C-alpha positions, 0 to 999 in steps of 0.5 A: 474530441477532449472531454470537458467536466465541470467542477465536482462533476467527476474525474477532474485532474488538475496540477497546480505548481505555484513556485512561490509556495516552495522554492522547489515548486509543489502542488497546493490545494485541499487534497494533494496526492503524489504517487511518485514517478512511474515509467508507465503511469497509464499502467499504474493508474489502471492497476490501481483502479482495476486490480487493487490499491497499494494497501491491498497489493502489499497486504496480499504480498505480506499474507503470502510471505507469512505463509512461506515463513510459517511453512519453513518454520513448520518444516524446521528450516532453521532458526527463523524466529531468531532473525530480527527481520522475521520477528519485526515482520511478525510484529507488524502482521500482528499490528495490522491484524489488530487494526483489521479486527477492529474494522471487522476485516479478515486478517492473517495473523502469525501462528507463532510469535 
């Protein structure tokens, strides 16, 4: 039996594609969120609701990458500090840490700049 929910009573999903607003179509409303195409949308939905948001997932991957970079630098693995991508990543991590600090959240900040 299908689940019926009244407006403002819970998880109501409705896509409206009025072609007259855009030549390619699109959704029109107060809040429109497009997460792109997925080969397994049910899995993606469950991961987002049960595991963590995209921001949380990316943040944990970035923290782990920072730990690997700092481990390599501590063991003199080479001139990582001269790599533009590594420098840009560390600058990004400093910027994210500044925002997290303003909100009282734990932040992994690069030790070397």
